[in-house]
Z-matrix of the N, CA and C atoms (Angstrom, degrees):
N
C 1 1.448
C 2 1.530 1 107.82
N 3 1.298 2 116.86 1 131.04
C 4 1.463 3 120.65 2 -177.81
C 5 1.523 4 110.12 3 -73.96
N 6 1.318 5 115.60 4 158.58
C 7 1.463 6 119.82 5 -179.51
C 8 1.529 7 111.21 6 -67.59
N 9 1.342 8 117.53 7 -29.87
C 10 1.471 9 120.38 8 176.87
C 11 1.522 10 111.18 9 -65.40
N 12 1.334 11 117.41 10 -41.88
C 13 1.463 12 122.08 11 178.32
C 14 1.523 13 109.60 12 -66.67
N 15 1.329 14 117.50 13 -41.64
C 16 1.468 15 121.68 14 178.66
C 17 1.522 16 111.00 15 -61.11
N 18 1.338 17 116.50 16 -45.51
C 19 1.463 18 120.21 17 179.24
C 20 1.537 19 110.27 18 -62.74
N 21 1.336 20 116.86 19 -39.78
C 22 1.457 21 120.74 20 179.25
C 23 1.532 22 110.60 21 -64.05
N 24 1.321 23 117.82 22 -43.53
C 25 1.465 24 120.98 23 178.58
C 26 1.524 25 111.07 24 -63.97
N 27 1.327 26 117.51 25 -43.51
C 28 1.466 27 121.18 26 178.61
C 29 1.522 28 109.62 27 -62.23
N 30 1.322 29 116.86 28 -42.80
C 31 1.461 30 121.31 29 179.20
C 32 1.526 31 110.76 30 -60.75
N 33 1.332 32 118.17 31 -42.58
C 34 1.462 33 121.91 32 179.06
C 35 1.524 34 111.60 33 -66.46
N 36 1.325 35 117.42 34 -40.79
C 37 1.470 36 120.96 35 179.03
C 38 1.526 37 109.51 36 -63.83
N 39 1.328 38 117.05 37 -44.67
C 40 1.466 39 120.86 38 179.02
C 41 1.528 40 110.11 39 -61.33
N 42 1.327 41 117.21 40 -43.95
C 43 1.465 42 120.86 41 179.20
C 44 1.521 43 111.07 42 -62.09
N 45 1.327 44 117.75 43 -42.00
C 46 1.467 45 121.08 44 178.14
C 47 1.520 46 111.15 45 -64.88
N 48 1.320 47 117.80 46 -40.94
C 49 1.470 48 120.92 47 178.40
C 50 1.524 49 110.64 48 -63.82
N 51 1.317 50 117.39 49 -40.05
C 52 1.466 51 120.47 50 178.05
C 53 1.523 52 111.14 51 -64.96
N 54 1.331 53 117.48 52 -41.58
C 55 1.461 54 120.60 53 177.34
C 56 1.518 55 110.82 54 -63.15
N 57 1.329 56 117.63 55 -42.44
C 58 1.459 57 121.77 56 178.70
C 59 1.527 58 110.62 57 -62.07
N 60 1.331 59 117.62 58 -41.89
C 61 1.461 60 120.28 59 178.20
C 62 1.526 61 111.48 60 -63.05
N 63 1.328 62 117.12 61 -40.46
C 64 1.463 63 119.73 62 177.73
C 65 1.527 64 110.78 63 -64.74
N 66 1.336 65 117.03 64 -42.03
C 67 1.462 66 120.40 65 178.25
C 68 1.521 67 111.17 66 -63.71
N 69 1.326 68 117.33 67 -41.31
C 70 1.464 69 120.47 68 178.22
C 71 1.520 70 110.65 69 -64.35
N 72 1.336 71 117.96 70 -37.01
C 73 1.460 72 120.91 71 178.61
C 74 1.522 73 110.30 72 -63.76
N 75 1.340 74 117.34 73 -41.00
C 76 1.463 75 120.63 74 177.36
C 77 1.520 76 109.97 75 -66.78
N 78 1.322 77 116.83 76 -43.81
C 79 1.461 78 122.24 77 -177.92
C 80 1.524 79 111.54 78 -62.71
N 81 1.326 80 117.25 79 -43.74
C 82 1.453 81 120.92 80 -171.17
C 83 1.521 82 113.68 81 -99.34
N 84 1.308 83 117.42 82 -16.13
C 85 1.449 84 120.82 83 -175.93
C 86 1.514 85 112.88 84 -84.13
N 87 1.327 86 115.77 85 -179.92
C 88 1.463 87 120.08 86 -178.28
C 89 1.519 88 113.38 87 -65.74
N 90 1.338 89 118.46 88 -13.83
C 91 1.452 90 118.55 89 177.89
C 92 1.521 91 113.12 90 -78.30
N 93 1.318 92 118.69 91 -5.66
C 94 1.463 93 120.25 92 177.64
C 95 1.512 94 110.54 93 -61.48
N 96 1.315 95 117.32 94 131.52
C 97 1.449 96 119.35 95 -179.56
C 98 1.510 97 113.08 96 179.87
N 99 1.317 98 114.85 97 -164.82
C 100 1.465 99 121.20 98 -178.12
C 101 1.524 100 109.65 99 -140.49
N 102 1.333 101 115.06 100 143.27
C 103 1.465 102 122.94 101 171.97
C 104 1.517 103 106.66 102 -131.24
N 105 1.322 104 116.26 103 127.09
C 106 1.456 105 121.13 104 -177.96
C 107 1.518 106 111.15 105 -135.85
N 108 1.319 107 114.69 106 161.88
C 109 1.454 108 122.55 107 178.02
C 110 1.520 109 108.54 108 -133.83
N 111 1.332 110 115.59 109 163.95
C 112 1.452 111 121.68 110 168.29
C 113 1.515 112 106.23 111 -111.17
N 114 1.317 113 116.23 112 111.92
C 115 1.459 114 121.97 113 -179.86
C 116 1.530 115 110.84 114 -94.26
N 117 1.331 116 116.57 115 -35.70
C 118 1.462 117 121.21 116 -174.15
C 119 1.521 118 113.02 117 -68.12
N 120 1.323 119 117.12 118 -24.63
C 121 1.459 120 121.17 119 -176.20
C 122 1.512 121 110.34 120 98.13
N 123 1.316 122 116.18 121 147.05
C 124 1.456 123 121.12 122 -179.51
C 125 1.521 124 109.45 123 -140.20
N 126 1.337 125 117.54 124 126.95
C 127 1.464 126 120.03 125 178.31
C 128 1.532 127 111.22 126 -79.56
N 129 1.327 128 115.42 127 145.04
C 130 1.456 129 122.61 128 174.91
C 131 1.521 130 107.75 129 -126.52
N 132 1.335 131 115.51 130 116.30
C 133 1.462 132 120.82 131 179.69
C 134 1.527 133 109.75 132 -76.00
N 135 1.312 134 116.72 133 149.48
C 136 1.455 135 121.79 134 179.76
C 137 1.528 136 110.40 135 -61.71
N 138 1.339 137 116.50 136 124.43
C 139 1.461 138 121.61 137 174.81
C 140 1.514 139 115.81 138 77.13
N 141 1.329 140 119.44 139 8.03
C 142 1.467 141 121.52 140 -177.18
C 143 1.533 142 109.48 141 -114.71
N 144 1.347 143 116.53 142 116.82
C 145 1.466 144 120.15 143 174.85
C 146 1.523 145 108.78 144 -63.47
N 147 1.323 146 116.72 145 132.11
C 148 1.461 147 122.57 146 -174.68
C 149 1.525 148 109.97 147 -134.46
N 150 1.337 149 116.52 148 133.10
C 151 1.465 150 120.68 149 174.78
C 152 1.528 151 108.95 150 -70.01
N 153 1.316 152 116.48 151 132.11
C 154 1.462 153 121.17 152 -179.41
C 155 1.523 154 110.50 153 -74.90
N 156 1.305 155 116.03 154 133.07
C 157 1.463 156 123.18 155 -179.30
C 158 1.524 157 108.73 156 -101.39
N 159 1.322 158 115.88 157 137.28
C 160 1.469 159 121.66 158 177.34
C 161 1.514 160 108.51 159 -119.79
N 162 1.345 161 116.23 160 138.43
C 163 1.455 162 120.39 161 -174.97
C 164 1.525 163 114.30 162 -129.45
N 165 1.324 164 117.96 163 -4.78
C 166 1.461 165 120.92 164 -176.26
C 167 1.521 166 109.92 165 -130.91
N 168 1.327 167 116.32 166 117.22
C 169 1.461 168 122.16 167 -178.31
C 170 1.526 169 109.63 168 -88.82
N 171 1.325 170 115.93 169 125.20
C 172 1.454 171 121.73 170 172.52
C 173 1.527 172 108.64 171 -94.89
N 174 1.331 173 116.45 172 -42.00
C 175 1.460 174 122.67 173 178.44
C 176 1.521 175 107.50 174 -151.94
N 177 1.307 176 116.84 175 137.77
C 178 1.461 177 122.01 176 173.38
C 179 1.526 178 106.75 177 -155.34
N 180 1.327 179 116.26 178 92.03
C 181 1.462 180 120.74 179 -168.87
C 182 1.518 181 114.39 180 -73.96
N 183 1.342 182 117.58 181 -25.88
C 184 1.468 183 118.37 182 -176.26
C 185 1.527 184 112.83 183 -136.00
N 186 1.315 185 117.57 184 23.97
C 187 1.461 186 120.12 185 176.03
C 188 1.518 187 113.97 186 72.18
N 189 1.331 188 117.45 187 41.24
C 190 1.464 189 121.56 188 179.57
C 191 1.521 190 112.28 189 -72.02
N 192 1.316 191 116.87 190 -26.80
C 193 1.467 192 122.64 191 -176.64
C 194 1.517 193 108.80 192 -114.52
N 195 1.324 194 116.40 193 149.56
C 196 1.461 195 121.65 194 178.91
C 197 1.518 196 109.41 195 -138.94
N 198 1.344 197 118.07 196 139.16
C 199 1.462 198 118.92 197 176.96
C 200 1.529 199 112.33 198 -63.20
N 201 1.329 200 117.61 199 -20.28
C 202 1.462 201 121.08 200 176.79
C 203 1.521 202 112.94 201 -72.08
N 204 1.341 203 117.28 202 -24.18
C 205 1.466 204 124.31 203 175.45
C 206 1.528 205 107.79 204 -131.84
N 207 1.322 206 118.42 205 73.15
C 208 1.465 207 120.96 206 -169.91
C 209 1.526 208 115.34 207 -70.51
N 210 1.338 209 117.71 208 -3.21
C 211 1.466 210 120.66 209 177.77
C 212 1.523 211 111.71 210 -99.28
N 213 1.332 212 118.27 211 -9.76
C 214 1.472 213 121.48 212 -168.85
C 215 1.522 214 113.85 213 -110.01
N 216 1.337 215 113.05 214 145.07
C 217 1.459 216 122.77 215 168.00
C 218 1.529 217 105.12 216 -118.49
N 219 1.338 218 117.48 217 117.16
C 220 1.455 219 121.90 218 -173.45
C 221 1.522 220 110.88 219 -107.08
N 222 1.331 221 115.86 220 128.93
C 223 1.467 222 121.69 221 178.44
C 224 1.521 223 109.49 222 -71.35
N 225 1.322 224 116.75 223 134.90
C 226 1.461 225 120.47 224 178.35
C 227 1.528 226 111.87 225 -96.96
N 228 1.330 227 116.74 226 -4.30
C 229 1.466 228 121.32 227 177.96
C 230 1.524 229 108.76 228 -158.21
N 231 1.321 230 115.29 229 162.69
C 232 1.460 231 120.73 230 178.01
C 233 1.525 232 109.88 231 -66.35
N 234 1.335 233 116.24 232 146.08
C 235 1.458 234 119.39 233 175.69
C 236 1.508 235 112.68 234 160.45
N 237 1.317 236 114.07 235 -174.78
C 238 1.454 237 122.59 236 176.16
C 239 1.524 238 107.82 237 -101.25
N 240 1.302 239 115.50 238 132.39
C 241 1.459 240 121.99 239 -173.71
C 242 1.524 241 110.22 240 -122.79
N 243 1.306 242 115.98 241 139.41
C 244 1.454 243 122.85 242 173.74
C 245 1.527 244 107.33 243 -95.01
N 246 1.323 245 115.74 244 127.54
C 247 1.463 246 121.64 245 -177.20
C 248 1.522 247 108.36 246 -126.41
N 249 1.321 248 116.54 247 133.56
C 250 1.458 249 118.90 248 176.85
C 251 1.522 250 110.31 249 -150.52
N 252 1.309 251 114.76 250 150.10
C 253 1.462 252 120.51 251 175.75
C 254 1.511 253 109.03 252 -148.89
N 255 1.315 254 114.02 253 152.34
C 256 1.460 255 119.72 254 171.92
C 257 1.519 256 107.64 255 -136.80
N 258 1.302 257 113.69 256 146.37
C 259 1.456 258 119.11 257 179.48
C 260 1.525 259 107.50 258 -145.18
N 261 1.293 260 115.89 259 131.51
C 262 1.454 261 121.20 260 179.80
C 263 1.519 262 107.65 261 -114.19
N 264 1.311 263 115.03 262 117.91
C 265 1.463 264 121.12 263 -177.43
C 266 1.521 265 109.57 264 -109.49
N 267 1.321 266 116.68 265 138.74
C 268 1.463 267 118.67 266 175.62
C 269 1.530 268 109.74 267 -66.53
N 270 1.320 269 116.21 268 150.60
C 271 1.463 270 119.71 269 177.54
C 272 1.514 271 109.29 270 -60.65
N 273 1.323 272 115.35 271 135.91
C 274 1.451 273 120.06 272 -178.77
C 275 1.501 274 114.14 273 -85.71
N 276 1.312 275 116.80 274 -8.94
C 277 1.455 276 119.66 275 178.02
C 278 1.516 277 114.18 276 88.99
N 279 1.330 278 117.11 277 -6.89
C 280 1.454 279 119.58 278 -179.72
C 281 1.517 280 111.33 279 -87.34
N 282 1.311 281 115.70 280 -178.19
C 283 1.459 282 121.55 281 179.68
C 284 1.525 283 108.31 282 -84.08
N 285 1.321 284 117.05 283 132.75
C 286 1.458 285 121.05 284 174.94
C 287 1.510 286 113.70 285 97.41
N 288 1.327 287 118.48 286 -51.58
C 289 1.460 288 122.41 287 -179.70
C 290 1.524 289 112.30 288 43.89
N 291 1.321 290 116.85 289 58.14
C 292 1.465 291 121.29 290 178.44
C 293 1.521 292 109.48 291 -87.99
N 294 1.336 293 115.54 292 138.13
C 295 1.457 294 121.91 293 178.89
C 296 1.519 295 108.87 294 -129.84
N 297 1.321 296 117.12 295 138.61
C 298 1.449 297 122.03 296 -179.89
C 299 1.535 298 108.64 297 -128.53
N 300 1.326 299 114.96 298 150.21
C 301 1.471 300 121.15 299 174.03
C 302 1.519 301 107.74 300 -136.99
N 303 1.319 302 117.24 301 149.80
C 304 1.462 303 121.08 302 -177.71
C 305 1.527 304 110.62 303 -148.46
N 306 1.316 305 115.20 304 156.96
C 307 1.467 306 123.15 305 173.04
C 308 1.520 307 107.13 306 -106.72
N 309 1.328 308 116.57 307 129.60
C 310 1.467 309 121.52 308 175.80
C 311 1.520 310 108.64 309 -118.21
N 312 1.329 311 115.92 310 142.01
C 313 1.461 312 122.08 311 177.50
C 314 1.524 313 107.76 312 -110.72
N 315 1.324 314 116.37 313 125.91
C 316 1.464 315 123.18 314 -179.66
C 317 1.528 316 112.51 315 55.69
N 318 1.329 317 116.36 316 30.04
C 319 1.454 318 121.53 317 175.31
C 320 1.506 319 115.46 318 72.13
N 321 1.326 320 117.95 319 7.18
C 322 1.455 321 119.77 320 -174.16
C 323 1.526 322 112.77 321 -124.33
N 324 1.291 323 117.38 322 -59.40
C 325 1.464 324 121.71 323 -169.52
C 326 1.518 325 112.36 324 -81.24
N 327 1.305 326 116.02 325 126.86
C 328 1.458 327 121.10 326 172.52
C 329 1.511 328 106.65 327 -83.57
N 330 1.313 329 116.86 328 114.21
C 331 1.460 330 120.09 329 -176.25
C 332 1.524 331 111.98 330 -91.42
N 333 1.300 332 117.66 331 -46.39
C 334 1.461 333 122.71 332 -177.66
C 335 1.522 334 108.23 333 -141.60
N 336 1.322 335 116.96 334 148.76
C 337 1.452 336 119.58 335 175.92
C 338 1.529 337 109.00 336 -141.47
N 339 1.322 338 115.08 337 145.72
C 340 1.459 339 121.84 338 179.60
C 341 1.516 340 109.21 339 -135.04
N 342 1.315 341 116.68 340 138.69
C 343 1.458 342 122.13 341 176.10
C 344 1.518 343 108.41 342 -119.90
N 345 1.314 344 116.58 343 138.84
C 346 1.461 345 121.66 344 172.76
C 347 1.513 346 108.73 345 -126.60
N 348 1.303 347 115.35 346 134.41
C 349 1.456 348 121.79 347 178.11
C 350 1.525 349 109.67 348 -89.05
N 351 1.284 350 115.24 349 156.52
C 352 1.453 351 122.46 350 -179.90
C 353 1.525 352 111.58 351 -73.04
N 354 1.309 353 115.68 352 144.17
C 355 1.458 354 122.98 353 168.63
C 356 1.525 355 105.77 354 -104.04
N 357 1.318 356 118.68 355 109.93
C 358 1.469 357 120.14 356 -175.34
C 359 1.521 358 114.37 357 -57.10
N 360 1.343 359 117.41 358 -23.25
C 361 1.460 360 120.33 359 -179.50
C 362 1.531 361 112.19 360 -82.18
N 363 1.328 362 118.17 361 -14.96
C 364 1.465 363 121.61 362 -176.30
C 365 1.524 364 111.19 363 -92.17
N 366 1.323 365 115.86 364 153.83
C 367 1.463 366 121.09 365 177.95
C 368 1.524 367 111.38 366 -80.86
N 369 1.333 368 117.14 367 -19.00
C 370 1.462 369 120.47 368 -178.38
C 371 1.525 370 109.81 369 -151.99
N 372 1.317 371 115.62 370 170.23
C 373 1.462 372 122.44 371 -178.71
C 374 1.525 373 108.38 372 -126.39
N 375 1.329 374 116.05 373 129.58
C 376 1.460 375 121.93 374 177.94
C 377 1.516 376 109.20 375 -97.03
N 378 1.324 377 116.48 376 127.28
C 379 1.453 378 122.87 377 175.57
C 380 1.523 379 107.22 378 -121.69
N 381 1.319 380 116.37 379 137.26
C 382 1.460 381 120.63 380 -179.85
C 383 1.517 382 109.33 381 -140.37
N 384 1.312 383 115.62 382 153.71
C 385 1.460 384 121.31 383 176.15
C 386 1.521 385 107.46 384 -144.28
N 387 1.328 386 116.54 385 143.90
C 388 1.462 387 120.65 386 176.81
C 389 1.516 388 109.03 387 -150.61
N 390 1.306 389 115.23 388 158.66
C 391 1.457 390 120.38 389 178.25
C 392 1.509 391 110.86 390 -179.28
N 393 1.315 392 114.51 391 172.90
C 394 1.455 393 121.41 392 176.34
C 395 1.517 394 108.36 393 -112.91
N 396 1.321 395 116.39 394 131.52
C 397 1.460 396 121.56 395 179.77
C 398 1.514 397 109.34 396 -126.66
N 399 1.324 398 115.81 397 145.42
C 400 1.462 399 121.84 398 175.66
C 401 1.525 400 106.97 399 -95.38
N 402 1.331 401 115.53 400 123.00
C 403 1.460 402 121.37 401 -176.86
C 404 1.522 403 110.04 402 -125.86
N 405 1.321 404 115.20 403 151.84
C 406 1.456 405 120.38 404 167.92
C 407 1.523 406 107.28 405 -102.02
N 408 1.309 407 116.17 406 158.91
C 409 1.462 408 120.48 407 -179.20
C 410 1.526 409 109.63 408 -52.76
N 411 1.317 410 116.61 409 132.04
C 412 1.458 411 122.43 410 -179.53
C 413 1.522 412 113.81 411 97.61
N 414 1.351 413 118.26 412 -19.18
C 415 1.463 414 120.73 413 175.16
C 416 1.524 415 108.90 414 -67.81
N 417 1.324 416 115.78 415 152.05
C 418 1.464 417 118.35 416 178.48
C 419 1.523 418 111.33 417 -130.31
N 420 1.311 419 114.12 418 155.53
C 421 1.456 420 123.49 419 178.00
C 422 1.527 421 107.63 420 -116.75
N 423 1.329 422 115.77 421 140.77
C 424 1.459 423 121.72 422 171.98
C 425 1.519 424 108.18 423 -131.05
N 426 1.313 425 115.07 424 151.76
C 427 1.455 426 121.69 425 173.97
C 428 1.521 427 107.59 426 -107.20
N 429 1.333 428 116.11 427 133.92
C 430 1.455 429 121.96 428 -178.70
C 431 1.522 430 108.97 429 -122.72
N 432 1.309 431 116.79 430 151.06
C 433 1.458 432 121.41 431 177.99
C 434 1.532 433 109.78 432 -144.11
N 435 1.322 434 114.34 433 156.38
C 436 1.463 435 121.47 434 176.56
C 437 1.522 436 107.64 435 -145.95
N 438 1.313 437 115.69 436 145.92
C 439 1.463 438 121.05 437 175.64
C 440 1.512 439 109.21 438 -120.49
N 441 1.317 440 114.65 439 140.75
C 442 1.471 441 122.29 440 175.03
C 443 1.530 442 106.68 441 -124.70
N 444 1.312 443 115.46 442 73.22
C 445 1.468 444 119.86 443 -176.01
C 446 1.520 445 112.54 444 -105.29
N 447 1.305 446 116.06 445 -14.32
C 448 1.458 447 119.54 446 -173.60
C 449 1.517 448 112.31 447 93.92
N 450 1.342 449 117.38 448 -20.75
C 451 1.473 450 120.47 449 176.53
C 452 1.522 451 108.06 450 -78.41
N 453 1.331 452 118.79 451 141.56
C 454 1.464 453 120.74 452 -179.07
C 455 1.529 454 112.79 453 -57.51
N 456 1.334 455 116.31 454 -35.22
C 457 1.460 456 119.93 455 -177.23
C 458 1.523 457 108.98 456 -160.33
N 459 1.332 458 116.06 457 139.73
C 460 1.458 459 121.17 458 171.32
C 461 1.518 460 108.19 459 -132.82
N 462 1.320 461 116.83 460 154.70
C 463 1.461 462 121.67 461 -173.55
C 464 1.517 463 111.07 462 -117.07
N 465 1.341 464 115.03 463 134.20
C 466 1.463 465 121.95 464 175.18
C 467 1.511 466 108.41 465 -106.70
N 468 1.323 467 116.15 466 141.91
C 469 1.456 468 121.40 467 179.78
C 470 1.514 469 109.96 468 -149.66
N 471 1.316 470 115.99 469 149.31
C 472 1.464 471 121.31 470 174.91
C 473 1.518 472 109.67 471 -108.53
N 474 1.314 473 116.86 472 30.21
C 475 1.460 474 119.91 473 -178.86
C 476 1.527 475 110.27 474 -58.92
N 477 1.321 476 117.11 475 136.13
C 478 1.473 477 119.93 476 -179.55
C 479 1.516 478 110.25 477 -54.71
N 480 1.324 479 119.06 478 145.23
C 481 1.462 480 126.68 479 7.46
C 482 1.521 481 113.87 480 -92.69
N 483 1.320 482 120.09 481 10.27
C 484 1.467 483 123.38 482 -174.12
C 485 1.520 484 112.40 483 -100.00
N 486 1.327 485 117.30 484 56.78
C 487 1.460 486 120.32 485 -170.77
C 488 1.524 487 114.45 486 -73.15
N 489 1.310 488 118.55 487 0.88
C 490 1.456 489 120.44 488 175.58
C 491 1.524 490 111.70 489 -89.75
N 492 1.294 491 118.09 490 -2.33
C 493 1.465 492 120.90 491 -172.76
C 494 1.515 493 113.94 492 -73.77
N 495 1.302 494 119.09 493 -23.24
C 496 1.455 495 121.42 494 -179.19
C 497 1.528 496 106.89 495 -154.91
N 498 1.331 497 116.51 496 85.84
C 499 1.460 498 120.16 497 -173.69
C 500 1.518 499 111.10 498 -140.09
N 501 1.341 500 115.45 499 161.28
C 502 1.462 501 121.13 500 179.04
C 503 1.518 502 109.78 501 -147.59
N 504 1.340 503 114.71 502 154.58
C 505 1.462 504 121.69 503 176.04
C 506 1.520 505 108.98 504 -138.62
N 507 1.327 506 115.73 505 145.80
C 508 1.466 507 123.23 506 -176.64
C 509 1.524 508 106.20 507 -144.65
N 510 1.343 509 117.09 508 112.04
C 511 1.467 510 121.46 509 -176.05
C 512 1.513 511 111.36 510 -133.82
N 513 1.323 512 116.27 511 139.15
C 514 1.461 513 119.52 512 173.37
C 515 1.518 514 108.03 513 -80.89
N 516 1.360 515 116.15 514 130.16
C 517 1.453 516 119.63 515 179.95
C 518 1.520 517 112.61 516 -113.18
N 519 1.314 518 118.95 517 -23.53
C 520 1.475 519 122.86 518 176.19
C 521 1.509 520 110.02 519 -142.56
């Protein structure tokens, strides 16, 4: 084997090891997490709290989300987690157009809640909620939303190019 071929092989092995170390740092470090969107659209009935469904994975480094439980982000280890969601709902045409979003832990505890009032000049209203929660491995987080627009039902979607309209993020920070 020539020395040029040997140097090339060593260079490739070193490059692969460096890439693996970077991937392990992302996998194991605080940047591990998930970002998802709802592309298909989700209806929200007037006055009914509804768990937000996600159907499109942008990033999921350790399998926090599953299509079998499309509303849940499950912690794979103990720690502090940053949770955030945003949802943009079209105006329902009713009076008030109030929208609320909340974070629930294990389907029970309301951790954070946010309300946004309608802007009559806008075609839609953006509601977002975020917070940090302490979870043990196996605990799950869900995002819930409700609309009080007077319309029987309105639909939120993150269909391109407006992918911020129905999205969520779940990241371990400590």
